[in-house]
C-alpha beads as a LAMMPS data file, in Angstrom:
LAMMPS data file: protein, C-alpha beads

487 atoms
486 bonds

1 atom types
1 bond types

-500.0 500.0 xlo xhi
-500.0 500.0 ylo yhi
-500.0 500.0 zlo zhi

Masses

1 110.0

Atoms # bond

1 1 1 400.061 95.762 70.241
2 1 1 400.986 92.129 70.901
3 1 1 400.496 89.675 68.058
4 1 1 398.123 86.898 69.067
5 1 1 399.364 84.475 66.418
6 1 1 395.753 83.635 65.612
7 1 1 394.760 83.486 61.948
8 1 1 391.233 84.803 61.510
9 1 1 389.429 84.293 58.218
10 1 1 386.497 86.539 57.247
11 1 1 383.937 85.491 54.645
12 1 1 381.332 88.045 53.602
13 1 1 377.964 86.756 52.395
14 1 1 375.603 88.429 49.947
15 1 1 372.411 88.171 47.952
16 1 1 372.237 85.517 45.226
17 1 1 370.461 87.761 42.700
18 1 1 372.984 88.969 40.154
19 1 1 371.362 92.374 39.659
20 1 1 371.998 93.172 43.348
21 1 1 375.692 92.237 43.424
22 1 1 377.030 95.591 42.228
23 1 1 374.630 97.890 44.157
24 1 1 375.518 96.109 47.438
25 1 1 379.270 95.965 46.860
26 1 1 380.110 99.230 48.636
27 1 1 378.042 98.323 51.713
28 1 1 379.716 94.917 52.029
29 1 1 383.211 96.324 51.531
30 1 1 382.647 99.079 54.109
31 1 1 381.685 96.708 56.919
32 1 1 384.376 94.206 55.921
33 1 1 387.055 96.908 56.179
34 1 1 385.797 97.930 59.619
35 1 1 385.818 94.369 60.965
36 1 1 389.161 93.512 59.418
37 1 1 390.873 96.645 60.715
38 1 1 389.578 96.169 64.244
39 1 1 390.741 92.556 64.383
40 1 1 394.164 93.466 63.013
41 1 1 394.437 96.174 65.663
42 1 1 393.701 93.434 68.215
43 1 1 396.816 91.591 67.070
44 1 1 395.264 88.924 64.852
45 1 1 396.406 87.966 61.376
46 1 1 393.323 88.580 59.225
47 1 1 392.664 86.829 55.920
48 1 1 389.644 88.125 54.049
49 1 1 387.749 86.511 51.209
50 1 1 388.597 87.650 47.708
51 1 1 384.929 88.318 46.876
52 1 1 381.470 88.366 48.388
53 1 1 379.864 84.918 48.447
54 1 1 376.714 85.091 46.321
55 1 1 376.957 81.818 44.383
56 1 1 377.460 78.203 45.486
57 1 1 380.736 77.834 43.635
58 1 1 382.082 81.000 45.283
59 1 1 381.187 79.609 48.730
60 1 1 383.143 76.438 48.027
61 1 1 386.102 78.227 46.443
62 1 1 386.456 80.817 49.213
63 1 1 386.090 78.225 51.974
64 1 1 388.762 76.032 50.407
65 1 1 390.996 79.083 50.203
66 1 1 390.540 79.637 53.943
67 1 1 391.355 75.998 54.622
68 1 1 394.511 76.280 52.489
69 1 1 395.527 79.359 54.496
70 1 1 395.247 77.234 57.672
71 1 1 393.041 79.722 59.498
72 1 1 392.264 79.043 63.154
73 1 1 388.844 80.706 63.176
74 1 1 386.391 81.868 60.511
75 1 1 383.899 84.710 60.872
76 1 1 380.842 84.867 58.647
77 1 1 380.286 88.569 58.052
78 1 1 376.742 89.897 57.420
79 1 1 375.813 93.430 56.468
80 1 1 373.025 92.708 53.943
81 1 1 370.561 89.916 53.227
82 1 1 372.404 86.739 52.135
83 1 1 371.128 83.383 50.983
84 1 1 371.469 80.765 53.779
85 1 1 372.470 77.875 51.527
86 1 1 375.966 79.350 51.175
87 1 1 376.654 79.084 54.912
88 1 1 376.614 75.319 55.160
89 1 1 378.287 74.784 51.793
90 1 1 381.282 76.776 53.020
91 1 1 381.298 75.437 56.580
92 1 1 382.188 71.872 55.599
93 1 1 385.722 73.048 54.759
94 1 1 386.230 75.291 57.794
95 1 1 387.242 75.013 61.464
96 1 1 384.234 74.931 63.746
97 1 1 382.384 76.462 65.409
98 1 1 381.982 79.282 62.914
99 1 1 381.410 82.780 64.307
100 1 1 378.365 84.479 62.757
101 1 1 378.683 88.255 63.071
102 1 1 375.980 90.712 62.066
103 1 1 376.904 94.366 61.766
104 1 1 374.534 97.134 62.847
105 1 1 373.031 98.226 59.531
106 1 1 369.271 98.743 59.886
107 1 1 368.902 99.893 56.258
108 1 1 369.801 96.396 55.091
109 1 1 368.670 93.064 56.628
110 1 1 372.090 91.718 57.709
111 1 1 370.713 90.579 61.062
112 1 1 367.939 88.714 59.235
113 1 1 370.594 86.989 57.151
114 1 1 372.613 85.936 60.194
115 1 1 369.610 84.400 61.920
116 1 1 368.563 82.591 58.745
117 1 1 372.088 81.245 58.264
118 1 1 372.138 80.064 61.880
119 1 1 369.018 78.016 61.209
120 1 1 370.549 76.543 58.077
121 1 1 373.689 75.475 59.936
122 1 1 371.676 74.147 62.864
123 1 1 369.659 71.842 60.609
124 1 1 372.781 69.963 59.508
125 1 1 374.548 69.960 62.883
126 1 1 377.281 72.491 62.058
127 1 1 378.502 74.237 65.197
128 1 1 378.338 78.037 65.357
129 1 1 378.001 81.014 67.680
130 1 1 376.316 84.363 67.002
131 1 1 377.241 87.950 67.751
132 1 1 375.503 91.192 66.817
133 1 1 376.714 94.753 67.236
134 1 1 378.859 97.653 66.126
135 1 1 382.451 96.436 65.898
136 1 1 383.644 100.009 66.541
137 1 1 382.357 99.669 70.114
138 1 1 385.002 98.191 72.399
139 1 1 382.611 95.897 74.255
140 1 1 381.517 94.349 70.944
141 1 1 385.128 93.929 69.829
142 1 1 385.935 92.309 73.187
143 1 1 383.060 89.837 72.773
144 1 1 384.276 88.925 69.286
145 1 1 387.856 88.514 70.513
146 1 1 386.766 86.244 73.364
147 1 1 385.017 83.961 70.862
148 1 1 388.055 84.033 68.592
149 1 1 390.422 83.120 71.443
150 1 1 388.218 80.266 72.676
151 1 1 387.703 78.702 69.254
152 1 1 391.366 79.135 68.338
153 1 1 392.357 77.375 71.572
154 1 1 390.372 74.361 70.391
155 1 1 391.500 74.529 66.760
156 1 1 395.171 74.926 67.597
157 1 1 395.258 71.768 69.703
158 1 1 394.677 69.749 66.560
159 1 1 397.929 68.441 65.112
160 1 1 399.934 69.063 68.289
161 1 1 402.362 66.449 69.644
162 1 1 402.884 65.816 73.350
163 1 1 406.168 64.315 74.565
164 1 1 405.430 61.940 77.440
165 1 1 408.818 61.677 79.147
166 1 1 408.577 58.720 81.500
167 1 1 405.152 57.573 82.666
168 1 1 402.853 57.527 85.681
169 1 1 404.554 58.989 88.737
170 1 1 403.849 57.945 92.339
171 1 1 400.693 56.107 91.321
172 1 1 398.801 59.343 90.526
173 1 1 396.071 58.063 88.207
174 1 1 394.803 61.514 87.234
175 1 1 398.104 62.143 85.448
176 1 1 397.427 59.400 82.883
177 1 1 395.234 59.683 79.801
178 1 1 394.579 57.422 76.807
179 1 1 396.526 58.624 73.732
180 1 1 393.739 57.341 71.479
181 1 1 391.242 59.483 73.402
182 1 1 393.423 62.563 72.933
183 1 1 393.604 61.907 69.217
184 1 1 389.856 61.331 68.960
185 1 1 388.771 64.368 70.984
186 1 1 391.542 66.887 70.381
187 1 1 393.634 65.651 67.445
188 1 1 396.773 65.433 69.636
189 1 1 399.424 62.734 69.215
190 1 1 401.381 61.385 72.192
191 1 1 405.004 60.332 71.704
192 1 1 406.675 58.410 74.531
193 1 1 410.271 59.336 75.400
194 1 1 412.246 57.373 77.971
195 1 1 413.825 59.394 80.796
196 1 1 417.147 57.777 79.952
197 1 1 417.244 59.932 76.827
198 1 1 417.030 63.044 79.013
199 1 1 419.825 61.706 81.223
200 1 1 421.976 60.833 78.184
201 1 1 421.548 64.232 76.584
202 1 1 422.005 66.078 79.886
203 1 1 425.305 64.326 80.521
204 1 1 426.481 65.174 77.012
205 1 1 425.433 68.790 77.515
206 1 1 427.395 68.970 80.783
207 1 1 430.427 67.435 79.084
208 1 1 430.358 70.034 76.299
209 1 1 429.758 72.741 78.876
210 1 1 429.191 75.710 76.564
211 1 1 425.481 76.338 77.159
212 1 1 425.479 75.041 80.728
213 1 1 428.376 77.313 81.696
214 1 1 426.751 80.369 80.076
215 1 1 423.469 79.687 81.855
216 1 1 425.179 79.109 85.201
217 1 1 427.110 82.379 84.903
218 1 1 423.914 84.267 84.034
219 1 1 421.922 82.763 86.902
220 1 1 424.677 83.499 89.420
221 1 1 424.370 87.170 88.462
222 1 1 420.598 87.478 88.141
223 1 1 418.987 85.112 90.672
224 1 1 418.297 86.804 93.999
225 1 1 420.155 84.124 95.918
226 1 1 421.483 80.615 95.321
227 1 1 421.699 78.700 98.594
228 1 1 424.788 76.592 97.944
229 1 1 425.539 73.684 100.283
230 1 1 428.468 71.415 100.926
231 1 1 428.607 68.233 98.797
232 1 1 427.913 66.038 101.856
233 1 1 424.968 68.077 103.166
234 1 1 421.734 66.208 103.811
235 1 1 419.827 68.570 101.476
236 1 1 422.272 69.348 98.686
237 1 1 422.604 72.136 96.168
238 1 1 426.033 72.179 94.550
239 1 1 427.315 73.568 91.252
240 1 1 427.564 70.032 89.925
241 1 1 423.895 69.365 90.685
242 1 1 422.764 72.670 89.184
243 1 1 424.795 71.877 86.067
244 1 1 422.926 68.585 85.777
245 1 1 419.611 70.407 86.105
246 1 1 420.611 72.891 83.415
247 1 1 421.731 69.967 81.263
248 1 1 418.257 68.468 81.701
249 1 1 416.694 71.733 80.533
250 1 1 418.747 71.778 77.329
251 1 1 418.113 68.061 76.838
252 1 1 414.329 68.488 76.891
253 1 1 414.423 71.782 74.976
254 1 1 416.472 70.165 72.200
255 1 1 414.154 67.145 72.110
256 1 1 411.181 69.452 71.604
257 1 1 412.956 71.381 68.862
258 1 1 414.370 68.318 67.104
259 1 1 411.141 66.301 67.049
260 1 1 408.737 69.269 66.911
261 1 1 407.137 68.443 70.253
262 1 1 404.663 71.183 71.119
263 1 1 404.403 70.438 74.842
264 1 1 405.670 67.834 77.256
265 1 1 405.650 66.255 80.707
266 1 1 408.544 64.877 82.767
267 1 1 407.993 62.007 85.208
268 1 1 410.941 62.868 87.460
269 1 1 409.893 60.837 90.475
270 1 1 411.348 58.469 91.399
271 1 1 414.254 57.736 89.060
272 1 1 415.602 61.251 88.455
273 1 1 414.765 62.633 91.898
274 1 1 416.469 59.764 93.726
275 1 1 419.452 59.005 91.496
276 1 1 420.346 62.042 89.336
277 1 1 418.776 65.459 90.077
278 1 1 415.326 66.989 90.150
279 1 1 413.779 68.413 86.983
280 1 1 412.593 71.562 88.785
281 1 1 414.928 73.999 87.022
282 1 1 414.228 72.414 83.645
283 1 1 410.460 72.507 84.148
284 1 1 410.454 76.117 85.333
285 1 1 412.450 77.447 82.381
286 1 1 410.654 75.312 79.800
287 1 1 407.431 77.018 80.928
288 1 1 409.102 80.435 80.914
289 1 1 409.240 82.772 77.864
290 1 1 413.046 82.730 78.142
291 1 1 415.747 80.200 78.914
292 1 1 418.154 80.046 81.883
293 1 1 420.611 82.238 79.978
294 1 1 417.998 85.002 79.594
295 1 1 417.396 84.574 75.856
296 1 1 413.743 84.851 74.678
297 1 1 412.129 81.628 73.453
298 1 1 408.721 80.094 72.981
299 1 1 406.869 78.878 76.055
300 1 1 407.020 75.072 76.080
301 1 1 404.269 73.869 78.392
302 1 1 405.796 71.224 80.644
303 1 1 404.007 69.349 83.422
304 1 1 405.757 67.722 86.323
305 1 1 405.081 64.062 87.171
306 1 1 404.306 63.656 83.443
307 1 1 400.746 64.797 84.195
308 1 1 399.045 64.562 80.813
309 1 1 395.762 66.255 81.713
310 1 1 397.731 68.981 83.496
311 1 1 399.695 69.635 80.318
312 1 1 396.486 69.655 78.278
313 1 1 394.843 72.145 80.668
314 1 1 397.970 74.287 80.599
315 1 1 398.126 74.226 76.807
316 1 1 394.527 75.472 76.601
317 1 1 395.215 78.250 79.132
318 1 1 398.415 79.188 77.306
319 1 1 396.524 79.475 74.011
320 1 1 393.968 81.732 75.689
321 1 1 396.379 83.971 77.576
322 1 1 399.624 83.877 75.596
323 1 1 401.481 83.652 78.929
324 1 1 403.103 80.911 81.012
325 1 1 400.728 78.762 83.075
326 1 1 401.022 77.914 86.760
327 1 1 401.261 74.266 87.838
328 1 1 400.819 73.498 91.523
329 1 1 399.478 71.171 94.156
330 1 1 396.564 72.366 96.265
331 1 1 398.765 72.132 99.308
332 1 1 397.017 73.901 102.182
333 1 1 394.280 76.348 103.223
334 1 1 395.483 79.141 105.525
335 1 1 392.239 79.735 107.375
336 1 1 393.570 82.701 109.353
337 1 1 394.079 84.766 106.166
338 1 1 391.563 82.973 103.939
339 1 1 393.939 81.869 101.174
340 1 1 394.842 78.584 99.554
341 1 1 398.531 77.750 99.320
342 1 1 399.359 76.454 95.832
343 1 1 402.785 74.874 96.037
344 1 1 404.593 72.153 94.090
345 1 1 408.349 71.683 93.966
346 1 1 410.091 74.075 91.525
347 1 1 407.465 73.732 88.841
348 1 1 406.292 77.361 88.879
349 1 1 407.767 79.261 85.940
350 1 1 409.910 82.151 87.196
351 1 1 407.515 84.409 85.239
352 1 1 405.158 84.242 88.206
353 1 1 407.690 85.849 90.551
354 1 1 407.286 89.226 88.852
355 1 1 404.561 88.691 86.241
356 1 1 407.021 89.969 83.654
357 1 1 408.443 88.850 80.320
358 1 1 411.758 90.362 81.422
359 1 1 413.835 87.600 83.045
360 1 1 415.803 90.061 85.177
361 1 1 412.627 91.319 86.855
362 1 1 411.535 87.792 87.761
363 1 1 414.911 86.320 88.687
364 1 1 415.592 89.200 91.073
365 1 1 412.662 87.838 93.108
366 1 1 413.646 84.167 92.735
367 1 1 415.881 81.995 94.875
368 1 1 417.378 78.580 94.252
369 1 1 417.028 76.608 97.463
370 1 1 418.206 73.036 98.182
371 1 1 415.697 70.255 97.660
372 1 1 414.338 68.521 100.745
373 1 1 413.880 64.951 101.948
374 1 1 411.424 64.058 99.144
375 1 1 414.239 64.259 96.596
376 1 1 417.445 62.670 97.932
377 1 1 419.324 63.213 94.643
378 1 1 419.259 66.917 95.451
379 1 1 419.459 70.009 93.295
380 1 1 417.745 73.376 93.225
381 1 1 414.119 74.119 93.928
382 1 1 413.003 77.346 92.242
383 1 1 411.610 79.369 95.156
384 1 1 409.537 82.541 94.893
385 1 1 406.178 83.985 95.905
386 1 1 403.757 84.537 93.027
387 1 1 403.053 88.128 92.031
388 1 1 399.612 89.412 93.108
389 1 1 396.723 89.750 90.683
390 1 1 393.465 88.244 89.495
391 1 1 393.787 84.708 88.138
392 1 1 391.716 82.102 86.362
393 1 1 392.200 78.604 87.769
394 1 1 391.251 75.430 85.913
395 1 1 391.735 71.696 85.560
396 1 1 390.589 69.074 83.048
397 1 1 389.551 65.768 84.653
398 1 1 387.597 62.645 83.749
399 1 1 384.963 61.048 85.983
400 1 1 383.139 57.715 85.917
401 1 1 383.049 57.793 82.139
402 1 1 386.763 58.144 81.459
403 1 1 386.055 58.970 77.826
404 1 1 384.430 62.280 78.784
405 1 1 386.209 65.340 80.066
406 1 1 385.039 68.039 82.431
407 1 1 386.675 71.414 82.952
408 1 1 386.431 72.797 86.474
409 1 1 387.278 76.491 86.616
410 1 1 386.851 79.671 88.662
411 1 1 388.697 82.865 89.496
412 1 1 390.881 83.851 92.409
413 1 1 392.934 86.734 93.705
414 1 1 396.631 86.078 94.206
415 1 1 397.694 87.851 97.395
416 1 1 400.900 89.523 98.545
417 1 1 401.084 89.897 102.339
418 1 1 404.505 91.533 102.359
419 1 1 407.834 89.728 102.596
420 1 1 407.724 88.929 106.309
421 1 1 404.211 87.444 106.267
422 1 1 404.796 85.699 102.913
423 1 1 407.882 83.979 104.301
424 1 1 406.083 82.981 107.498
425 1 1 403.258 81.376 105.505
426 1 1 405.695 79.602 103.178
427 1 1 407.916 78.330 105.987
428 1 1 404.917 76.832 107.753
429 1 1 404.274 74.658 104.713
430 1 1 407.398 74.165 102.566
431 1 1 410.222 76.659 102.829
432 1 1 412.092 75.706 99.652
433 1 1 409.271 75.443 97.084
434 1 1 407.426 78.256 95.274
435 1 1 404.063 79.461 96.588
436 1 1 400.997 81.223 95.237
437 1 1 398.558 82.465 97.876
438 1 1 395.081 82.501 96.315
439 1 1 391.760 83.705 97.658
440 1 1 389.275 81.648 95.615
441 1 1 385.978 83.060 94.337
442 1 1 384.271 79.915 95.666
443 1 1 383.925 78.710 99.235
444 1 1 386.219 76.089 100.714
445 1 1 383.315 73.622 100.821
446 1 1 382.319 74.180 97.191
447 1 1 385.919 73.717 96.078
448 1 1 386.494 70.549 98.095
449 1 1 383.185 69.063 96.904
450 1 1 383.826 69.702 93.211
451 1 1 387.574 69.623 92.578
452 1 1 388.780 66.046 92.114
453 1 1 392.512 66.426 91.552
454 1 1 395.626 67.391 93.510
455 1 1 397.083 69.457 90.638
456 1 1 395.693 72.855 89.644
457 1 1 396.665 75.422 86.997
458 1 1 396.289 79.173 86.625
459 1 1 396.964 82.257 84.507
460 1 1 396.616 85.945 85.279
461 1 1 393.364 87.498 84.042
462 1 1 389.739 86.449 83.731
463 1 1 389.192 83.816 81.025
464 1 1 385.943 82.298 82.243
465 1 1 383.993 83.355 79.157
466 1 1 386.623 81.801 76.884
467 1 1 386.617 78.589 78.923
468 1 1 382.825 78.372 78.711
469 1 1 383.008 78.675 74.929
470 1 1 385.967 76.275 74.698
471 1 1 384.018 73.657 76.651
472 1 1 380.880 74.188 74.586
473 1 1 382.607 73.784 71.250
474 1 1 384.785 70.885 72.461
475 1 1 381.961 68.818 73.944
476 1 1 383.399 69.167 77.455
477 1 1 381.293 69.553 80.593
478 1 1 381.902 72.992 82.108
479 1 1 381.899 73.068 85.935
480 1 1 382.197 76.710 86.945
481 1 1 382.624 77.361 90.655
482 1 1 381.963 80.535 92.582
483 1 1 378.827 81.555 90.678
484 1 1 376.955 82.208 93.909
485 1 1 379.881 83.767 95.714
486 1 1 381.531 82.249 98.779
487 1 1 378.417 81.243 100.696

Bonds

1 1 1 2
2 1 2 3
3 1 3 4
4 1 4 5
5 1 5 6
6 1 6 7
7 1 7 8
8 1 8 9
9 1 9 10
10 1 10 11
11 1 11 12
12 1 12 13
13 1 13 14
14 1 14 15
15 1 15 16
16 1 16 17
17 1 17 18
18 1 18 19
19 1 19 20
20 1 20 21
21 1 21 22
22 1 22 23
23 1 23 24
24 1 24 25
25 1 25 26
26 1 26 27
27 1 27 28
28 1 28 29
29 1 29 30
30 1 30 31
31 1 31 32
32 1 32 33
33 1 33 34
34 1 34 35
35 1 35 36
36 1 36 37
37 1 37 38
38 1 38 39
39 1 39 40
40 1 40 41
41 1 41 42
42 1 42 43
43 1 43 44
44 1 44 45
45 1 45 46
46 1 46 47
47 1 47 48
48 1 48 49
49 1 49 50
50 1 50 51
51 1 51 52
52 1 52 53
53 1 53 54
54 1 54 55
55 1 55 56
56 1 56 57
57 1 57 58
58 1 58 59
59 1 59 60
60 1 60 61
61 1 61 62
62 1 62 63
63 1 63 64
64 1 64 65
65 1 65 66
66 1 66 67
67 1 67 68
68 1 68 69
69 1 69 70
70 1 70 71
71 1 71 72
72 1 72 73
73 1 73 74
74 1 74 75
75 1 75 76
76 1 76 77
77 1 77 78
78 1 78 79
79 1 79 80
80 1 80 81
81 1 81 82
82 1 82 83
83 1 83 84
84 1 84 85
85 1 85 86
86 1 86 87
87 1 87 88
88 1 88 89
89 1 89 90
90 1 90 91
91 1 91 92
92 1 92 93
93 1 93 94
94 1 94 95
95 1 95 96
96 1 96 97
97 1 97 98
98 1 98 99
99 1 99 100
100 1 100 101
101 1 101 102
102 1 102 103
103 1 103 104
104 1 104 105
105 1 105 106
106 1 106 107
107 1 107 108
108 1 108 109
109 1 109 110
110 1 110 111
111 1 111 112
112 1 112 113
113 1 113 114
114 1 114 115
115 1 115 116
116 1 116 117
117 1 117 118
118 1 118 119
119 1 119 120
120 1 120 121
121 1 121 122
122 1 122 123
123 1 123 124
124 1 124 125
125 1 125 126
126 1 126 127
127 1 127 128
128 1 128 129
129 1 129 130
130 1 130 131
131 1 131 132
132 1 132 133
133 1 133 134
134 1 134 135
135 1 135 136
136 1 136 137
137 1 137 138
138 1 138 139
139 1 139 140
140 1 140 141
141 1 141 142
142 1 142 143
143 1 143 144
144 1 144 145
145 1 145 146
146 1 146 147
147 1 147 148
148 1 148 149
149 1 149 150
150 1 150 151
151 1 151 152
152 1 152 153
153 1 153 154
154 1 154 155
155 1 155 156
156 1 156 157
157 1 157 158
158 1 158 159
159 1 159 160
160 1 160 161
161 1 161 162
162 1 162 163
163 1 163 164
164 1 164 165
165 1 165 166
166 1 166 167
167 1 167 168
168 1 168 169
169 1 169 170
170 1 170 171
171 1 171 172
172 1 172 173
173 1 173 174
174 1 174 175
175 1 175 176
176 1 176 177
177 1 177 178
178 1 178 179
179 1 179 180
180 1 180 181
181 1 181 182
182 1 182 183
183 1 183 184
184 1 184 185
185 1 185 186
186 1 186 187
187 1 187 188
188 1 188 189
189 1 189 190
190 1 190 191
191 1 191 192
192 1 192 193
193 1 193 194
194 1 194 195
195 1 195 196
196 1 196 197
197 1 197 198
198 1 198 199
199 1 199 200
200 1 200 201
201 1 201 202
202 1 202 203
203 1 203 204
204 1 204 205
205 1 205 206
206 1 206 207
207 1 207 208
208 1 208 209
209 1 209 210
210 1 210 211
211 1 211 212
212 1 212 213
213 1 213 214
214 1 214 215
215 1 215 216
216 1 216 217
217 1 217 218
218 1 218 219
219 1 219 220
220 1 220 221
221 1 221 222
222 1 222 223
223 1 223 224
224 1 224 225
225 1 225 226
226 1 226 227
227 1 227 228
228 1 228 229
229 1 229 230
230 1 230 231
231 1 231 232
232 1 232 233
233 1 233 234
234 1 234 235
235 1 235 236
236 1 236 237
237 1 237 238
238 1 238 239
239 1 239 240
240 1 240 241
241 1 241 242
242 1 242 243
243 1 243 244
244 1 244 245
245 1 245 246
246 1 246 247
247 1 247 248
248 1 248 249
249 1 249 250
250 1 250 251
251 1 251 252
252 1 252 253
253 1 253 254
254 1 254 255
255 1 255 256
256 1 256 257
257 1 257 258
258 1 258 259
259 1 259 260
260 1 260 261
261 1 261 262
262 1 262 263
263 1 263 264
264 1 264 265
265 1 265 266
266 1 266 267
267 1 267 268
268 1 268 269
269 1 269 270
270 1 270 271
271 1 271 272
272 1 272 273
273 1 273 274
274 1 274 275
275 1 275 276
276 1 276 277
277 1 277 278
278 1 278 279
279 1 279 280
280 1 280 281
281 1 281 282
282 1 282 283
283 1 283 284
284 1 284 285
285 1 285 286
286 1 286 287
287 1 287 288
288 1 288 289
289 1 289 290
290 1 290 291
291 1 291 292
292 1 292 293
293 1 293 294
294 1 294 295
295 1 295 296
296 1 296 297
297 1 297 298
298 1 298 299
299 1 299 300
300 1 300 301
301 1 301 302
302 1 302 303
303 1 303 304
304 1 304 305
305 1 305 306
306 1 306 307
307 1 307 308
308 1 308 309
309 1 309 310
310 1 310 311
311 1 311 312
312 1 312 313
313 1 313 314
314 1 314 315
315 1 315 316
316 1 316 317
317 1 317 318
318 1 318 319
319 1 319 320
320 1 320 321
321 1 321 322
322 1 322 323
323 1 323 324
324 1 324 325
325 1 325 326
326 1 326 327
327 1 327 328
328 1 328 329
329 1 329 330
330 1 330 331
331 1 331 332
332 1 332 333
333 1 333 334
334 1 334 335
335 1 335 336
336 1 336 337
337 1 337 338
338 1 338 339
339 1 339 340
340 1 340 341
341 1 341 342
342 1 342 343
343 1 343 344
344 1 344 345
345 1 345 346
346 1 346 347
347 1 347 348
348 1 348 349
349 1 349 350
350 1 350 351
351 1 351 352
352 1 352 353
353 1 353 354
354 1 354 355
355 1 355 356
356 1 356 357
357 1 357 358
358 1 358 359
359 1 359 360
360 1 360 361
361 1 361 362
362 1 362 363
363 1 363 364
364 1 364 365
365 1 365 366
366 1 366 367
367 1 367 368
368 1 368 369
369 1 369 370
370 1 370 371
371 1 371 372
372 1 372 373
373 1 373 374
374 1 374 375
375 1 375 376
376 1 376 377
377 1 377 378
378 1 378 379
379 1 379 380
380 1 380 381
381 1 381 382
382 1 382 383
383 1 383 384
384 1 384 385
385 1 385 386
386 1 386 387
387 1 387 388
388 1 388 389
389 1 389 390
390 1 390 391
391 1 391 392
392 1 392 393
393 1 393 394
394 1 394 395
395 1 395 396
396 1 396 397
397 1 397 398
398 1 398 399
399 1 399 400
400 1 400 401
401 1 401 402
402 1 402 403
403 1 403 404
404 1 404 405
405 1 405 406
406 1 406 407
407 1 407 408
408 1 408 409
409 1 409 410
410 1 410 411
411 1 411 412
412 1 412 413
413 1 413 414
414 1 414 415
415 1 415 416
416 1 416 417
417 1 417 418
418 1 418 419
419 1 419 420
420 1 420 421
421 1 421 422
422 1 422 423
423 1 423 424
424 1 424 425
425 1 425 426
426 1 426 427
427 1 427 428
428 1 428 429
429 1 429 430
430 1 430 431
431 1 431 432
432 1 432 433
433 1 433 434
434 1 434 435
435 1 435 436
436 1 436 437
437 1 437 438
438 1 438 439
439 1 439 440
440 1 440 441
441 1 441 442
442 1 442 443
443 1 443 444
444 1 444 445
445 1 445 446
446 1 446 447
447 1 447 448
448 1 448 449
449 1 449 450
450 1 450 451
451 1 451 452
452 1 452 453
453 1 453 454
454 1 454 455
455 1 455 456
456 1 456 457
457 1 457 458
458 1 458 459
459 1 459 460
460 1 460 461
461 1 461 462
462 1 462 463
463 1 463 464
464 1 464 465
465 1 465 466
466 1 466 467
467 1 467 468
468 1 468 469
469 1 469 470
470 1 470 471
471 1 471 472
472 1 472 473
473 1 473 474
474 1 474 475
475 1 475 476
476 1 476 477
477 1 477 478
478 1 478 479
479 1 479 480
480 1 480 481
481 1 481 482
482 1 482 483
483 1 483 484
484 1 484 485
485 1 485 486
486 1 486 487
């Protein structure tokens, strides 16, 4: 069992008549134990109410207790009839939407209670979603968990801090968002860090040498191949340049730890890529669940070109999946094999090479290749071919009304054509950058017509249901592609 890190609060509601409190206690406790145990087995941290809510003051007290526990999601639990007034009294202190869950208990009107509570919440504009079923059935548990994951993804954005390292890169307008809008819609603060601070810290890290040397020694042993060049080569990858790139990783990692930055973006182009070294190695390992020395760490979502809406999309997908998130350009469509080529510098976390949390598995399929003519400063590009599997692809964008977001999403199948064919496809596009070959669930025409950004993001698995719920509870337009197949 993998811990989700999600705190789930459960409040059980009951009948307001005092003479019924004791006779109904055993029924309420039975269904509460079932729900709590199943959610704990799913990896969530469960916090239950201390008593059944059957008075106004209990509703307020228990809800405040949930707020003090900093729960991400709250489930209203119904197994008997419960007075609807308690629902909205409690909800004003809780993260929203609230999940209303009615157990299967035909001898008592728990379903009636849930529907009545839904009407009460609806009247005052409190957001909620409803589920009904036997929590011991896996499909019911899965439906509850999908709601939990979606709502937690929204709740856990609030209070986050994004480190904007640099600014707009190469005039790409879709990388820039209004910090006030982020605070208003998502509760996220944006802190601007100059790239000079990364340079300063990287140089100091190289001078000290301890961490950089350890990482370099580890990578020399574990990376499939490092394509070293001479110092005067046109496309350069030398130990000195790789040391600078590792110094940049530790510089940004330390910034995030020191100032409690939750996620970040690095401009890179043009200053770093033309006069110091590319940030490819730093970006890849920041997004990885381990550092360049192989030690486990938290995934720090990092977007290249300081793409703010990329980082926001990636943070949502990371909350849903618990894994690293792919960042790529939509580079090319290989019509002969029917796959899109997602490729962008060294930004892909090495996790995608082997779809593993073990760095040795992934690095054995990863190469460091010299940067090309786009980046004259040189350094390593983190080359690999993404591991096959089903993926969910998504991107947050803003249209004519730049104060409103839309989430475009769909699924795809990441393909492995074998080493010879993979290399041939990669070399026909960009032979030193990482590639993911995706067969989209939508047609080429539907994708081109509806996807208004060069950057795209992906995780393994199917998270469409969670994204639908995330959009609904966040007030975001959901644009789901591929609903009618690839016609």
